[in-house]
C-alpha positions as CSV (number, residue, x, y, z in Angstrom):
1,M,38.6,107.4,-107.9
2,I,42.2,108.6,-108.3
3,D,44.2,110.1,-105.5
4,R,44.7,113.8,-105.8
5,D,48.4,113.7,-105.1
6,A,48.9,111.0,-107.7
7,Y,46.9,113.0,-110.2
8,V,49.0,116.1,-109.5
9,E,52.3,114.2,-109.8
10,K,51.1,112.6,-113.1
11,A,50.0,116.0,-114.4
12,K,53.4,117.5,-113.5
13,A,55.3,114.7,-115.3
14,N,53.2,115.0,-118.4
15,I,53.5,118.8,-118.5
16,D,57.3,118.5,-118.2
17,K,57.3,116.0,-121.0
18,W,55.1,118.3,-123.1
19,N,57.4,121.3,-122.4
20,A,60.3,119.2,-123.8
21,E,58.3,118.4,-126.9
22,I,57.3,122.0,-127.4
23,D,61.0,123.0,-127.1
24,K,62.0,120.4,-129.6
25,M,59.3,121.5,-132.1
26,Q,60.3,125.1,-131.6
27,A,63.8,124.2,-132.6
28,N,62.5,122.4,-135.7
29,A,60.4,125.4,-136.6
30,K,63.4,127.7,-136.6
31,E,65.0,125.5,-139.2
32,A,61.9,125.0,-141.4
33,Q,61.2,126.8,-144.7
34,A,58.8,129.7,-144.5
35,D,55.6,127.8,-145.4
36,A,56.4,125.0,-143.0
37,K,57.3,127.5,-140.4
38,I,53.8,128.9,-140.4
39,E,52.4,125.4,-139.8
40,Y,54.8,124.7,-137.0
41,E,53.9,128.0,-135.3
42,K,50.2,127.1,-135.5
43,Q,50.8,123.7,-134.0
44,L,53.1,125.2,-131.3
45,A,50.4,127.6,-130.4
46,E,47.8,124.8,-130.1
47,M,50.2,122.7,-128.0
48,R,51.0,125.6,-125.7
49,K,47.2,126.2,-125.2
50,Q,46.7,122.6,-124.3
51,R,49.6,122.7,-121.9
52,D,48.3,125.8,-120.3
53,E,44.9,124.2,-119.8
54,A,46.5,121.2,-118.2
55,E,48.5,123.4,-115.9
56,A,45.3,125.2,-114.9
57,K,43.5,121.9,-114.1
58,M,46.5,120.7,-112.1
59,K,46.5,123.9,-110.0
60,E,42.8,123.6,-109.5
61,A,43.3,120.1,-108.3
62,Q,46.1,121.1,-105.9
63,Q,43.9,123.8,-104.3
64,A,40.8,121.6,-104.0
65,S,39.8,120.4,-100.6
66,N,39.6,116.7,-100.0
67,A,35.8,116.8,-100.1
68,A,35.8,118.8,-103.3
69,W,38.4,116.5,-104.8
70,D,36.1,113.5,-104.3
71,D,33.3,115.3,-106.2
72,M,35.6,116.7,-108.9
73,S,38.0,113.8,-109.6
74,K,36.0,112.1,-112.4
75,G,35.5,115.4,-114.2
76,F,39.2,116.2,-113.8
77,Q,40.2,112.8,-115.2
78,A,37.9,113.3,-118.3
79,A,39.2,116.8,-118.9
80,W,42.8,115.7,-118.5
81,E,42.3,112.9,-121.0
82,S,40.8,115.3,-123.5
83,I,43.7,117.8,-123.1
84,S,46.2,115.0,-123.4
85,D,44.6,113.6,-126.6
86,S,44.6,117.0,-128.2
87,F,48.2,117.6,-127.3
88,Q,49.2,114.2,-128.7
89,S,47.2,114.8,-131.9
90,A,49.0,118.2,-132.4
91,M,52.4,116.5,-131.9
92,K,51.7,113.7,-134.3
93,R,51.1,116.1,-137.2
94,F,54.8,116.9,-137.2
95,K,56.4,113.5,-136.5
């Protein structure tokens, strides 16, 4: 089982990293041709959605009691990995 505080800190660090990637892709989208720009915008929307889901999970973890965290930690870890994989997949399409 992972420690709630460690989970939250890791989540914050990843979300910060993702925000930087989103900003970088947004800058690339502004310089892209019209057809590529549409694809960039789709990917950016997907990445923002994943980031928002991760932030919601992080907030849920922060607000959970210790007893609730013990019960929820495995589910949170699985959800976080799924969100992270989706975000990474979206990022790879434009690298």
